[in-house]
C-alpha positions in Angstrom: 81.1 87.3 191.7 79.7 90.8 191.2 79.0 91.9 187.3 80.8 94.8 186.0 78.4 97.7 185.0 78.0 98.3 181.3 77.8 101.9 180.2 74.6 102.3 177.5 73.5 105.3 175.8 69.1 105.4 174.8 67.3 108.2 173.1 65.2 110.8 175.9 61.9 111.9 174.9 62.1 115.3 173.9 58.2 117.3 174.2 57.0 119.0 170.8 57.5 122.2 172.6 61.4 122.1 172.5 62.8 124.4 169.7 64.4 123.6 166.9 68.1 124.1 168.2 67.4 122.5 171.7 66.8 119.3 169.6 69.9 119.9 167.6 71.7 119.9 171.1 69.7 117.0 172.3 70.5 114.9 169.5 74.3 116.0 169.2 74.4 114.5 173.1 72.9 111.8 172.1 75.9 110.7 170.0 78.5 111.7 172.0 76.8 109.3 174.8 76.6 106.4 172.3 79.9 107.4 171.3 81.3 107.0 174.2 79.5 104.2 175.7 80.6 102.1 172.7 84.5 102.6 173.9 83.3 102.2 177.3 82.8 98.5 177.1 84.9 96.6 179.4 87.2 93.3 177.8 86.5 90.2 179.9 88.6 86.6 179.6 85.8 84.3 178.6 87.0 81.6 180.9 86.2 83.9 184.0 82.9 84.6 182.9 79.9 83.8 185.3 77.2 81.6 185.0 74.9 84.9 184.3 76.9 85.0 181.1 75.8 81.4 179.7 72.1 83.0 178.7 74.0 85.2 176.6 75.9 82.9 174.6 74.5 81.3 171.0 72.9 78.4 171.2 74.7 76.8 167.9 77.9 78.0 166.1 77.2 80.2 163.6 77.9 77.5 160.8 74.4 75.6 162.0 73.8 73.0 164.0 76.2 70.1 163.7 75.3 66.5 162.9 72.8 64.2 160.8 69.8 65.9 162.4 70.6 69.3 160.9 68.4 71.1 158.2 71.5 71.8 155.8 72.0 69.5 152.8 68.5 68.0 152.6 69.8 65.6 154.9 66.6 66.5 157.4 64.0 63.8 158.0 60.8 64.3 159.6 57.9 62.0 160.8 55.6 61.0 158.3 51.9 62.8 158.1 48.6 61.0 157.4 45.2 62.9 156.0 42.5 62.2 153.8 42.6 63.7 150.5 40.0 66.2 151.4 42.2 67.4 153.7 45.2 67.5 151.0 43.2 69.3 148.5 42.6 72.4 151.0 46.5 72.3 152.0 47.4 72.0 148.7 45.2 73.5 146.4 47.2 74.2 143.4 48.1 70.4 142.4 47.2 69.9 139.1 44.6 66.9 137.6 46.3 63.6 137.2 44.5 63.3 134.1 42.7 60.8 132.3 45.3 58.4 131.2 47.2 57.6 128.1 44.8 55.8 126.4 42.3 57.0 123.8 42.7 60.0 121.1 45.2 62.3 122.0 43.6 66.2 121.9 46.4 68.5 123.0 48.0 69.6 126.3 46.1 70.1 129.7 47.5 73.4 130.4 47.2 73.2 134.3 49.3 69.8 134.6 51.6 70.9 131.6 51.6 66.9 130.6 49.2 65.3 127.2 45.8 65.1 127.5 44.3 62.1 125.5 40.3 61.5 125.6 38.3 58.3 124.8 34.6 57.4 125.4 35.0 54.1 125.0 37.9 53.4 127.2 36.6 55.5 130.1 33.3 54.1 129.9 33.2 51.9 132.8 36.5 52.6 134.1 35.8 56.0 135.1 33.4 56.3 138.1 30.8 58.5 136.8 31.2 58.3 133.6 27.9 56.3 132.5 27.9 57.0 128.7 30.3 57.7 125.7 27.9 60.7 124.4 29.6 64.4 124.6 28.5 67.9 124.3 30.8 70.4 122.1 29.5 74.3 122.7 31.8 77.2 122.1 31.4 80.9 120.0 32.7 81.1 116.3 36.1 81.2 115.9 37.1 79.9 119.1 38.3 76.5 117.0 35.3 73.8 118.0 34.7 72.7 114.8 38.5 72.3 114.4 38.1 70.2 117.7 35.5 68.1 116.3 36.9 67.1 112.9 40.2 66.1 115.2 38.3 63.8 116.7 36.8 62.6 113.9 40.0 61.9 112.1 42.2 61.1 115.0 39.4 57.9 115.6 39.7 56.6 112.3 43.5 56.0 113.6 42.2 54.3 116.3 39.9 51.8 114.2 36.5 53.7 115.0 34.3 54.6 112.0 32.9 58.6 111.7 29.3 58.7 111.1 27.9 62.9 109.8 24.1 62.3 109.5 23.6 66.0 108.5 26.2 68.4 107.7 24.4 71.4 106.4 27.6 73.5 105.4 29.2 71.0 103.4 32.2 71.3 106.0 33.0 67.7 106.1 33.2 66.8 102.5 36.7 67.2 102.3 37.8 65.8 105.4 36.0 62.8 104.6 37.5 62.8 100.9 41.2 62.8 102.7 40.2 59.7 104.8 39.1 58.0 101.9 35.2 58.1 102.9 31.9 58.7 101.1 30.1 62.0 100.7 26.3 62.1 99.8 25.0 65.5 98.5 21.6 65.8 98.5 19.4 69.2 96.7 17.7 70.2 93.7 19.5 68.8 90.4 21.6 66.2 92.3 21.4 62.9 91.4 21.7 61.3 95.0 18.6 59.8 96.3 17.8 58.4 99.7 14.7 56.3 100.6 14.6 56.6 104.3 12.1 53.8 104.5 15.0 51.1 103.3 15.0 48.3 105.8 18.3 47.5 107.0 20.1 44.1 107.2 18.5 41.6 110.1 21.3 41.7 112.8 22.4 38.3 113.8 20.8 36.4 116.4 17.1 38.4 115.5 13.9 36.4 114.5 12.7 37.5 111.3 9.5 38.2 113.4 11.1 40.8 115.7 12.9 42.6 113.1 10.0 43.2 110.8 8.2 44.5 113.8 11.3 46.9 114.6 11.5 48.3 111.3 7.7 48.7 111.1 7.9 50.5 114.5 11.1 52.6 113.2 9.0 53.6 109.4 6.2 54.5 111.9 8.4 57.1 113.8 10.0 58.5 110.9 6.6 59.2 109.2 4.8 60.9 112.5 8.2 63.0 112.5 8.2 64.6 109.1 4.3 65.0 109.2 4.9 66.7 112.8 7.2 69.0 111.3 5.2 70.2 108.5 2.1 70.6 110.5 3.9 72.2 113.2 1.7 70.2 115.4 1.2 67.2 117.9 -0.7 64.5 115.7 -3.7 63.4 116.9 -5.2 59.6 117.7 -6.5 59.6 114.4 -3.8 60.9 112.4 -1.7 58.1 114.4 -4.3 55.3 113.0 -4.2 56.6 109.6 -0.6 56.4 109.2 -0.4 52.8 110.8 -3.0 51.6 108.4 -1.6 53.1 105.5 1.8 51.9 106.5 0.3 48.4 106.6 -1.2 48.7 103.2 1.9 50.0 101.3 4.0 47.5 102.6 1.7 44.4 101.9 1.5 45.6 98.9 5.2 46.3 97.9 6.0 42.9 99.9 3.7 41.1 96.8 5.4 42.9 94.2 8.9 42.5 94.7 9.4 46.2 95.7 10.1 48.7 98.5 7.9 51.0 100.4 8.4 54.9 99.6 7.2 58.0 101.0 4.9 58.6 98.0 3.3 55.4 98.2 2.5 56.2 101.7 1.0 59.5 100.7 -1.2 58.6 98.1 -2.6 56.0 100.2 -3.7 58.4 102.3 -5.0 60.9 99.6 -7.2 58.1 98.8 -9.7 57.0 101.7 -11.2 53.6 99.9 -7.6 52.1 100.9 -8.0 52.8 104.5 -10.9 50.2 105.0 -10.7 47.5 108.1 -10.7 49.4 111.1 -12.9 50.1 113.4 -12.5 54.1 113.4 -15.0 56.7 111.5 -14.6 56.3 107.7 -15.7 60.1 107.3 -12.8 60.9 110.4 -10.6 58.8 109.5 -10.8 60.1 105.6 -10.3 63.8 107.4 -7.2 62.8 109.1 -5.8 61.3 106.4 -6.1 63.9 104.1 -4.1 66.3 106.5 -1.3 63.9 106.6 -1.5 63.7 102.5 -0.9 67.5 102.5 1.9 67.3 104.9 4.1 64.5 103.0 2.9 66.4 99.8 6.1 68.7 100.3 8.5 65.3 100.5 6.6 64.3 97.0 5.8 67.1 94.7 7.6 70.0 96.8 11.2 71.8 96.8 12.1 68.1 97.9 10.8 66.5 95.4 13.1 63.5 94.2 15.3 63.4 96.9 13.5 61.2 99.5 10.7 59.6 97.4 12.4 57.3 94.8 14.7 54.1 95.6 18.3 55.0 97.1 20.8 55.4 94.4 24.0 54.4 97.0 24.1 52.1 99.4 25.4 52.1 103.1 29.1 50.8 103.3 29.4 49.9 107.3 33.5 50.0 106.2 34.0 53.3 104.8 36.0 54.9 107.5 33.7 58.0 107.0 30.3 58.8 105.4 28.9 62.0 105.2 25.5 63.3 104.0 25.9 66.9 102.5 22.7 69.3 102.8 24.5 72.4 102.5 22.2 73.3 98.9 19.0 73.5 101.7 18.0 75.8 104.1 20.2 78.9 102.5 16.9 81.0 102.2 16.5 81.4 105.7 13.7 78.7 105.9 15.1 75.5 108.1 11.9 73.8 107.0 13.3 71.7 104.3 16.8 71.4 105.9 14.9 69.9 108.9 12.8 67.0 106.7 16.0 66.3 104.8 17.7 66.1 108.1 15.1 63.7 109.5 15.2 61.6 106.2 18.9 61.4 106.2 19.3 60.5 110.2 16.8 57.8 109.7 18.7 56.2 106.6 21.7 56.2 108.2 20.1 55.3 112.2 18.7 52.4 110.5 22.2 50.9 109.1 23.9 51.9 112.5 21.4 49.3 114.2 23.7 46.9 114.4 25.2 46.0 117.4 27.7 44.0 115.7 29.5 46.9 113.6 31.9 48.2 116.0 32.5 51.3 117.7 31.6 54.4 115.7 31.4 58.1 116.0 27.9 60.1 114.8 28.6 63.9 114.8 25.5 65.8 114.9 27.2 69.3 113.3 24.9 72.2 114.0 22.9 70.7 116.2 21.5 74.4 117.1 19.0 74.0 114.1 17.3 71.2 115.5 16.5 72.5 119.0 13.2 73.8 117.9 11.9 70.8 116.1 10.7 68.5 118.6 10.8 65.9 116.3 14.1 65.8 115.6 14.9 65.7 119.4 13.0 62.6 119.8 15.1 60.9 117.4 18.4 62.2 118.6 17.0 61.2 122.2 16.1 57.4 121.2 19.7 57.3 119.5 21.6 58.6 123.1 19.6 55.8 124.9 20.8 53.5 122.7 24.4 54.5 122.6 26.0 51.7 125.2 24.2 49.1 123.2 25.3 49.7 119.9 28.7 50.7 120.7 28.0 54.6 119.4 29.4 57.6 120.6 27.2 60.9 119.7 28.5 64.1 119.5 26.4 67.4 119.4 28.1 70.4 118.5 26.2 73.6 119.5 27.1 77.1 119.7 26.2 77.9 122.8 24.5 76.6 126.0 21.2 78.7 125.5 20.2 76.8 122.0 19.5 74.4 124.5 16.5 76.5 125.8 15.5 77.4 122.7 13.5 73.7 122.4 10.6 75.3 124.3 9.4 77.3 127.3 10.0 75.9 130.7 7.9 72.8 131.0 7.6 72.2 127.4 8.3 68.6 125.8 11.0 70.1 123.5 12.9 71.6 126.7 12.5 68.3 128.4 13.9 66.3 125.8 17.1 68.8 125.2 18.2 69.4 128.6 17.8 65.1 128.7 19.9 65.1 126.1 22.7 67.3 127.7 22.1 64.9 131.1 23.1 62.2 128.9 26.2 63.4 128.0 28.9 62.3 130.4 31.5 64.8 128.6 31.1 68.5 128.1 33.4 70.3 126.6 32.7 74.4 126.8 34.8 76.7 124.5 34.4 80.8 125.2 31.1 82.0 125.9 30.0 85.7 125.7 29.5 87.3 129.0 25.4 87.0 128.8 25.9 83.4 128.5 27.9 82.6 131.4 24.6 82.2 133.9 22.7 80.4 131.8 26.4 78.1 131.3 26.7 77.8 134.6 23.4 76.8 135.8 22.9 74.0 133.1 26.4 72.7 133.7 26.8 73.0 137.4 29.9 75.3 137.3 31.9 76.4 139.7 32.8 80.5 140.2 36.4 79.6 139.0 35.2 77.8 135.9 32.5 80.1 134.9 35.4 82.7 135.0 37.8 80.5 133.1 35.3 80.2 130.1 35.2 83.9 129.8 38.8 84.1 129.1 39.7 81.2 127.4 41.4 81.7 124.0 41.1 80.2 120.7 41.5 76.5 120.6 41.3 76.0 124.5 38.5 75.0 126.2 36.9 73.6 129.4 37.0 70.1 129.7 34.0 68.6 132.3 34.2 64.5 132.5 32.3 62.6 134.7 32.6 65.7 137.2 36.4 66.3 136.9 37.9 69.5 135.1 40.6 70.3 132.8 41.5 73.2 130.6 43.0 71.8 127.6 44.6 73.2 125.0 43.8 71.2 121.4 47.2 71.2 119.3 46.5 70.7 115.7 49.2 69.0 113.1 50.1 71.5 109.9 47.6 69.2 107.7 45.0 69.3 109.9 44.9 73.1 110.5 44.8 73.3 106.4 42.1 71.2 106.0 39.9 71.9 108.6 40.4 75.7 107.9 36.6 77.3 107.8 38.1 81.0 107.4 39.7 80.0 104.0 37.5 83.0 102.6 38.1 85.3 104.9 42.0 85.2 104.0 41.3 84.7 100.2 42.4 88.0 98.3 39.7 88.9 96.1 40.1 89.4 92.5 40.4 92.7 90.9 37.5 94.2 88.9 38.1 95.8 85.8 
């Protein structure tokens, strides 16, 4: 069967040299030819169409393929496809994290997953791969809400039957929190009645022999006295000075045990100032007396200086292990720009509290080091913190260190120094790092110390108030901290900025 000829019209090529009138005539001729071809199409009977017309017909009707295999109505069934999680992460890069589970303290909202975010280091330990310790670092510039997060963690932890201890509160911000929770605050400073004897011996834990415990108490006291001396002298102690401290401590402990008293720092200073009490050692009396003299002057600040009476007398308060919260207010120290007095007081206060936390049967506890950036320049305090970090799992303690920026860790000393190594070791021993907004000049340091990705680095530069990057054992979350109205009023550290000043007449 022959095919009927078809009429068609196609635009022709027009050279650029043609005039405008010629272009108009060609365009009019093309329009007329197209109209003629449209009306010249033959009408054919479908029944008489030949085989050559079959390829011009639609495969399926306009409504789509019929039957259950069609793609309409959600009845499409594709075969299952298997892939590894690495391939899935590349194929679906915008899926949110599954979270850490519902166990623990409610923090707020996971921004990406649009779900509640809960955190409990004790619940995660042993359950989350790579979570090796309960310690935590919190860093953020002023005004971004890091203090509110620390206090909220402490407040909500008490509801989970944890106890909270703040061995140093340099600004007095935790006093109102402790009072609201039925806790206790010990305020230390010139003219205040509070006294803490850092040489107090804590109760012997069950299962520990008296001899072993006596050796442990002696080691703690030597570490404290050595830390105080190093802070005042501003250097490491010499071997002869360590010998003088050993002899002086043994002399004081022997004397007080005979009369039924407690060793005090002024007793140590008096023995060091009198070489006749340092006999019975193989060291040269002259050299030992010279070393003891330097130590006696170093301890004099706590006995007769601006810290006199606070740490060289019997304690006027007792550690209550059942209290939900215990804070030590040191806000009356270190306000003149000299941190030495504050650091000495922090050393004594933390030693007094840590000795009471040594009981492994005391339950799970949080120890919060607020304004920890003040500690970074003092090696003795870093050594004490390192010991506390290492014992966290055995004692059931979660340590929380609060700083402003990651570069605070680098202020501990030059690269390769003892202080820098201790500060970076504290960071390494924190399985949880919470980073609030950082300034632009701090991004490189944060990226290097924390091993952040480029996406995480960009995120911490643009975080808003109350929103932080949570790095938990290698997993990352952007979490918006949510506060209850009561918490917001209790934790407000900017109250004085919003108070209307009184009118002066």
